[in-house]
N, C-alpha and C positions, 0 to 999 in steps of 0.2 A: 526595641532597645533604645532607639534614638528617634525623637520627633522634633523637627524644626518647623515651626508654624509662623509663616509670614514674617520672616526676619528682614529687618531693614537696618542698614548701617551706612552713614555718611561721614566721611572724613573732612576736616577743615570747613565745616558748614559756615555759610555766610561770607566766605572769602573767595578770592579769585582762584584759589586752589581747590575749591569744593569738588569732591569726588563721591558720588553715590555708588558704593561698592557692592552692596547687596540690596536687591529690590523685591521685597516680598518673597524671599526664598522659602520654600517648603520642601521638606524631605523626611521620609520615614524609613528607618532601617529596622528589619526584623532581627531577632536574636540569631546570631551566627552568620548574618550577611557579611560578605567580603566585597566591598564596593570600590571600584577603581574610579578616580575622578580625573578628567582631562579637560583642557581648555587653553585658549591662548593667554598671553600676558594680560593682566587686568580683568580676567574673566570673573574673579571672585573666589578662586579655589582656596588659597591660603587665608583669605579673610573669613571664609566659612569655618575653617578649622580653628582659627583664633577666636571666633565667636563661640564655638562649642567649648573651647578650653577656658573661656573667661578672661582672655588677655585684656579685653576692654569690653564695656557694656554695649549691648545692642540698643538701637534707637526705639525699636518696636518689635513685637513678636515674642514667642515663648520657646524655650529650649527645655526638653524633657529627656532625661536619661533614666532608663529602666523605671519609668513611672514617676520619677521625682522631678519636680520643677526646679531647675538649677539656674533659671534666667538671671536671678539677682545675686547668686552666690559668687564671691570673689574667686579668683583663679586658684588660690591655695586650698579652698574648700572643695573645689571640683576635682582636685588632683586624686582623691580617693576613688573616683569613678574611672579615671582615664589613665592610659599609657600613651606616651607620645615619643616619636623619633623625628628629629629635625633633618633638614638637608645637610647641614654642616656636621661632619663626624666628630668635631671637637666639642659640640654643644652638650651632648647627653651624658658625659662622663667627667669625673674629676681627675685631671691629668697627673697631679702630684700624688695621688693615692694609688694603692695597689689594686690589682684586679679583684681580689677577695674583699677588700674594703669597699669598693664600689658596689659589689654584689650585696654586701651586708647592709649598706645604706638602702638599696632598693628593696631588700627583703623586709626592712623594718619601717618602710613608708607607712605612715598612718598609725603606727604603734607608739606607745609611751616609751621614753628612754629611761634607763636606769644606769647604775654604776657597776653592774655585773660585767664579767669578762666579755670582751667584745665579740670574738668569733670562736665558737667551739669547734672541736675536731669533727663532731657529727655534721656541722654546717659545711665544713671544708669538704667533706666527702660528698655532700649534696651539690656543692658548687662544681666540683670536679665532674660529677655525673652530668650536670646541666651543660657545662662548657664542652664536654666531649661530643654532645649532639651537634655542635656547630662544625666539627671537623676541621678546626683551625689550629689544634695543638695547644690551645689556651689552658686546658686542664692541667698542664704541666708547668704553668707559669703564674700560679696564683699570687705570688708575692712580687711579680713584676709591676713596675709603675705603668699606669695606663698610657701615659704620655710617650712611652717607648713603642707602642703598638702602631701598626699601619692604619690608614684611614678605614679600610675594609674591616679590619679586626675590631676597631673601636666601634664602628657602626653595628657590627654583629653583636658586640657586647652590649651596646646601648639597647638594641632590640630585645635582648634577653632580659636586661634590667627592666625595661618597660612592661614586660609581660610576666614577670616573676609572680606578681600578686593577682594574676588573671583579671585584668581590668574589665569593667563593663564595656568599654569602648576603646579601641586602639586607633590612634591617629598617626598616619605615616605621611609626612609632608615632604614629598620628593626625596625620600631617604636614600636613594641610590644616584641622585643626579650629580653628586660631586666625585663619584667613583669611576674608575676605568671600567670598560665593558665586562671584562672577565670577573672583576671583583663584584661589580653590580649584579651580575648573574648569580654569583654565589650568595649574596645578601638576599636577593629575591627568592632563591631556593630555600634559604633559611626562614624567610618570612612565611612562605607557603607552609613549610613544615610546622612552624609554631602555631600559626592561625588555624590550620586544619586540625592539628592535634588537640588544641584546647578549645576549638570552636569559638574563637574570639570574633565578636562583631568589630569590623574593621573598615575604616575609610582610608584609602591610599591614593594620594595625589601623585601623578606621574606626568612627566613631560613626553613620554614615549608611547605612541599609539599601540605599538606591537605589545608592549608590556601591559597596557591597559586592557587589551583584548585577551592576553594569555593568562592573566591572573584574576582571581575572584569569580563570583557568580553573577555579578552585576556591574554595568558600566554606566556612568552618567557623564555627560559633557555639559560644561558651563560656558556661558557667554554673557557678558554685560550684566553680571550680578544675578543671574538666574540659571536654572537648569533647562536646557533646550532639548536634551536627549536622555532617555532612561531605557537601557537595553539589558535584558536579563534572560535567564534560562536558555532554552535551545537556540533562540535568536542570537544570543551572545556567543554561543559555542561555534556557530557557523559564520561568525562575523570576520571580515577581512579589513585591512586598512582602506582598500578602495571603497568597500561598502560603507565604512565609517565616514569617510570623506563625503561620499554621496549623500548620506543621511544628514550630515552637518549642513551641506549646501541647501538641502531641501528645507531643513528646519529654520535656518538662519537667513537664507536668501543671499548668501555670499560665500566665497571660497575661504577655506581654512588657511590662515596666514602663517602658521608656524612650521617652517622647514624642519626645525629641531625635533618637533613632535612627530612629524611624518617619517623622517629619516632615522630617528633614534640615534 
């Protein structure tokens, strides 16, 4: 479903601030893979997601999504393949619009617009049913402004919007990092439910080793613009934080420096 072939990306090339963020990165995801991504600051995690999403062009390499070469496609043309949830709960929704209006926009992504009535009663019933699966009571607040919701409610809504059209690839960029632990756990539970129900191919960046181990069928660790660990299957199921730290030290030759990732 996703193929990254020898991706390179350098920022501020030729200046004193030059930073080589991706160094020949290659990664293949099969249909239905749920891959968690972990690594320290500057490892290249978000740079990789932005490369896939087309936020900026890569310097070299190819990006394939479901067999289509999207390397040279602009961000807006890649949107039909992708769903994305950002770290900031305020990013993925329109605060001044109602819940049902946000869902209607997500439902119509990639479709032509007309002057027909905006939201039909049949759609409202569909939205209520979808929202009820979140267990947050939002199905009874369709006409509430999204700006009135809590951060966790907005993030859960953003997740639902990102997956309404069943994207080829779902990108989750530390989507629980800005939430309190209880709310983060609820959003992760919702993530598991939607990803497993719809068999969505997913890349989830997390700062928390425990979450990286507990979710998905595969775990990759990045360092210095490349993948240094790729753990899957039964090995991942048996993995502990101590095991992961030991594997990191073996692969990199140094200690993992992020207390935030270790302690969660």
